[in-house]
C-alpha positions as CSV (number, residue, x, y, z in Angstrom):
1,X,55.9,10.2,-26.8
2,X,57.5,7.3,-24.9
3,X,54.6,5.2,-26.2
4,X,55.5,6.2,-29.9
5,X,59.0,5.4,-29.4
6,X,58.4,2.0,-27.7
7,X,55.9,1.2,-30.7
8,X,58.5,2.1,-33.2
9,X,61.2,0.0,-31.5
10,X,58.6,-2.9,-31.3
11,X,57.7,-2.8,-34.8
12,X,61.4,-2.8,-35.8
13,X,62.1,-6.2,-33.9
14,X,62.1,-9.4,-36.0
15,X,58.6,-11.1,-36.0
16,X,60.0,-14.3,-34.0
17,X,61.4,-12.0,-31.2
18,X,58.0,-10.1,-31.0
19,X,55.9,-13.4,-30.8
20,X,58.4,-14.8,-28.1
21,X,58.4,-11.5,-26.1
22,X,54.3,-11.4,-26.1
23,X,54.2,-15.1,-25.0
24,X,56.3,-14.5,-22.0
25,X,53.3,-12.5,-20.4
26,X,50.8,-14.9,-21.3
27,X,49.8,-18.2,-19.1
28,X,49.9,-21.3,-20.9
29,X,46.7,-23.4,-21.5
30,X,46.1,-26.8,-22.8
31,X,43.4,-27.1,-25.3
32,X,41.0,-30.2,-25.6
33,X,38.3,-31.3,-27.9
34,X,35.1,-33.2,-27.0
35,X,32.3,-34.7,-29.3
36,X,28.6,-35.0,-28.2
37,X,27.3,-37.9,-30.5
38,X,23.7,-38.7,-30.5
39,X,22.1,-41.7,-32.3
40,X,18.7,-41.6,-33.9
41,X,17.0,-42.4,-30.7
42,X,18.7,-39.5,-29.0
43,X,21.1,-41.6,-26.9
44,X,24.4,-40.0,-26.2
45,X,27.6,-41.9,-26.5
46,X,29.9,-42.0,-23.4
47,X,33.1,-43.6,-22.7
48,X,34.4,-45.1,-19.4
49,X,37.9,-43.6,-19.3
50,X,40.8,-45.2,-17.3
51,X,42.2,-41.8,-16.4
52,X,39.2,-39.8,-15.8
53,X,38.4,-38.6,-12.3
54,X,35.1,-39.6,-10.5
55,X,33.6,-42.9,-11.9
56,X,35.4,-42.7,-15.3
57,X,32.3,-41.9,-17.7
58,X,32.4,-38.8,-19.8
59,X,32.1,-37.3,-23.3
60,X,34.6,-38.6,-25.9
61,X,37.6,-36.4,-26.6
62,X,41.2,-35.5,-25.9
63,X,44.3,-33.1,-26.3
64,X,44.8,-31.2,-29.4
65,X,48.5,-32.0,-31.0
66,X,50.9,-29.4,-31.8
67,X,49.6,-27.8,-35.1
68,X,46.5,-29.8,-35.1
69,X,43.0,-28.2,-36.3
70,X,40.4,-28.9,-33.6
71,X,38.2,-30.7,-36.3
72,X,41.1,-32.8,-37.0
73,X,41.7,-33.5,-33.3
74,X,38.4,-34.6,-32.5
75,X,38.3,-37.1,-35.5
76,X,41.7,-38.5,-34.6
77,X,40.8,-39.0,-30.9
78,X,37.5,-40.8,-31.7
79,X,39.3,-42.8,-34.3
80,X,42.1,-43.8,-32.0
81,X,40.0,-44.5,-28.9
82,X,36.9,-46.1,-30.2
83,X,37.4,-46.8,-33.8
84,X,34.7,-44.6,-35.3
85,X,34.7,-41.8,-38.0
86,X,32.8,-38.8,-37.7
87,X,30.2,-37.2,-40.0
88,X,28.5,-33.8,-39.9
89,X,31.0,-32.3,-37.4
90,X,29.5,-29.0,-36.1
91,X,31.3,-26.7,-33.5
92,X,28.8,-26.2,-30.5
93,X,30.7,-24.2,-28.1
94,X,33.9,-23.5,-26.2
95,X,34.7,-23.1,-22.3
96,X,37.6,-22.0,-20.2
97,X,38.5,-23.8,-17.0
98,X,41.0,-21.1,-15.4
99,X,41.9,-23.5,-12.5
100,X,43.0,-26.4,-14.9
101,X,44.5,-23.8,-17.3
102,X,42.3,-25.6,-20.0
103,X,40.4,-24.4,-22.9
104,X,37.8,-27.0,-24.2
105,X,36.4,-27.1,-27.6
106,X,33.1,-28.9,-28.0
107,X,31.4,-30.3,-31.3
108,X,28.3,-32.3,-32.2
109,X,28.8,-35.0,-34.7
110,X,27.3,-38.3,-36.2
111,X,29.0,-41.6,-35.5
112,X,30.2,-43.6,-38.6
113,X,30.8,-47.2,-37.5
114,X,30.3,-49.2,-34.4
115,X,32.1,-47.7,-31.1
116,X,34.4,-50.2,-29.6
117,X,37.4,-49.7,-27.5
118,X,40.7,-49.4,-29.3
119,X,43.0,-47.8,-26.6
120,X,44.1,-49.0,-23.2
121,X,42.8,-45.6,-22.0
122,X,39.2,-46.7,-22.7
123,X,37.3,-49.5,-20.7
124,X,33.7,-49.2,-22.4
125,X,31.8,-47.1,-25.2
126,X,28.1,-47.1,-24.5
127,X,25.0,-45.3,-25.7
128,X,22.8,-43.8,-23.0
129,X,19.3,-42.3,-22.9
130,X,19.7,-38.7,-21.6
131,X,17.2,-39.6,-18.8
132,X,19.2,-42.8,-17.7
133,X,22.8,-41.5,-17.7
134,X,25.2,-43.5,-15.6
135,X,24.8,-42.8,-11.8
136,X,28.3,-41.8,-11.1
137,X,28.6,-39.3,-14.0
138,X,29.8,-36.0,-12.7
139,X,27.5,-32.9,-12.4
140,X,29.8,-31.1,-14.7
141,X,29.4,-33.9,-17.6
142,X,25.8,-33.8,-17.0
143,X,25.6,-30.1,-17.4
144,X,27.8,-30.3,-20.7
145,X,25.5,-32.8,-22.2
146,X,22.2,-30.7,-21.2
147,X,24.0,-27.6,-23.0
148,X,24.7,-29.6,-26.0
149,X,20.8,-30.7,-26.2
150,X,19.8,-27.0,-25.8
151,X,21.9,-25.8,-28.3
152,X,20.8,-28.6,-30.7
153,X,17.2,-27.8,-30.1
154,X,17.8,-24.2,-30.8
155,X,19.6,-24.8,-34.0
156,X,16.7,-27.1,-35.4
157,X,14.1,-24.9,-34.4
């Protein structure tokens, strides 16, 4: 009986108030996008980023802006950071990082243009053979690249 009464009261509240009340109990997460870009020789594009921990190398990407669609965000990030457009953008996987309170959305895409740093955030953009990734590349970034390759192999089989 009490649940019905509370449910009835809830449904009568204005939509904006229900949304605000629902968010009070939710922890906030940041959302990022990343792109696995492979060339015709199966080399992967990595960026040496000024603000990235460890040695700085990692998969290109960045934060999603307010009201921005993930596909648009990944295209914008790569255009801003290294001056390329993306073709054939495909969603690969997502993951949640509870400690960092972050959700990551990963895509596979083709590069259109030559990647060259266009932002103060990026030191270098280079293609690497998967068997010859930068020595200081984090274990996490290596696992992400391996996961992207496995998903790509499954989808092409």
